[in-house]
C-alpha positions as CSV (number, residue, x, y, z in Angstrom):
1,M,53.9,116.4,195.6
2,V,52.6,116.2,192.0
3,D,55.1,115.6,189.2
4,V,55.0,115.7,185.4
5,N,54.7,111.9,185.1
6,S,51.7,111.7,187.4
7,I,49.9,114.4,185.4
8,V,50.7,112.8,182.1
9,N,49.4,109.5,183.5
10,R,46.1,111.1,184.5
11,I,45.7,112.6,181.1
12,M,46.5,109.4,179.4
13,G,43.9,107.6,181.6
14,I,41.2,110.0,180.6
15,A,42.1,109.5,176.9
16,R,41.8,105.7,177.4
17,E,38.4,106.1,179.2
18,L,37.2,108.3,176.2
19,G,38.6,106.0,173.6
20,I,40.9,108.7,172.2
21,T,44.3,107.9,170.6
22,A,47.0,109.6,172.6
23,S,50.8,109.9,172.5
24,V,53.4,111.7,174.5
25,E,56.4,113.7,173.2
26,E,59.1,114.8,175.4
27,Y,61.1,118.0,175.1
28,G,63.6,118.2,178.0
29,R,61.6,118.9,181.1
30,E,58.4,119.4,179.1
31,K,56.0,116.6,178.1
32,V,53.3,117.2,175.6
33,V,50.3,114.8,175.5
34,I,48.7,114.8,172.0
35,L,45.0,113.6,171.9
36,E,44.0,112.9,168.4
37,L,40.3,113.9,167.8
38,G,40.3,113.9,164.0
39,E,42.4,114.3,160.9
40,D,44.7,117.3,161.5
41,F,42.9,118.1,164.7
42,S,44.3,117.3,168.2
43,I,44.4,118.6,171.7
44,Y,47.9,119.4,172.8
45,V,48.6,119.4,176.6
46,S,51.9,120.8,177.6
47,V,53.1,119.9,181.2
48,V,56.2,121.3,182.8
49,C,57.0,120.9,186.5
50,N,59.7,122.7,188.5
51,N,58.6,123.9,191.9
52,E,55.1,124.0,190.5
53,C,53.5,122.5,187.4
54,D,52.4,124.5,184.5
55,I,49.8,123.1,182.1
56,E,48.9,124.7,178.8
57,Y,46.4,123.6,176.1
58,A,46.4,124.1,172.4
59,I,44.1,122.7,169.7
60,G,44.3,122.2,165.9
61,D,47.1,120.7,163.8
62,E,50.8,120.7,164.5
63,N,50.7,124.5,163.9
64,F,47.7,124.9,166.2
65,T,45.4,125.9,163.4
66,F,42.4,124.1,162.0
67,R,40.3,124.2,158.9
68,P,36.5,125.0,158.7
69,G,35.8,121.3,158.4
70,S,37.1,120.8,161.9
71,I,34.8,123.4,163.6
72,N,32.4,120.6,164.6
73,L,35.2,119.1,166.8
74,L,35.7,122.4,168.9
75,R,32.9,121.7,171.4
76,R,34.2,118.2,172.0
77,A,37.7,119.5,172.4
78,V,36.6,122.1,175.0
79,E,34.6,119.4,176.9
80,I,37.7,117.2,177.0
81,I,40.0,120.1,178.0
82,E,37.6,120.9,180.8
83,R,37.6,117.3,182.1
84,I,41.3,117.1,181.9
85,N,41.7,120.5,183.7
86,D,39.2,119.4,186.5
87,E,41.2,116.2,187.0
88,V,44.7,117.5,187.0
89,T,44.0,120.6,189.1
90,K,42.4,118.6,192.0
91,A,44.1,119.3,195.3
């Protein structure tokens, strides 16, 4: 059975492979992995597991917004999210 910690560990492993600074914040049962891609631009991966695990993604700053200067980071963010999603949703 997959649990929140194994998913977080997979995400942190991907971040290490890609050379991305990452941290984890905990909010009760929810853990949020923050992958820093640039100044005021990060990928946020929320993981909550009860009977099943729910994973949600957000990008931008702490308010999930970004400035025009960060547009160039969007493609990279999507590629990273796709890789994370492929890894954590494997059966």
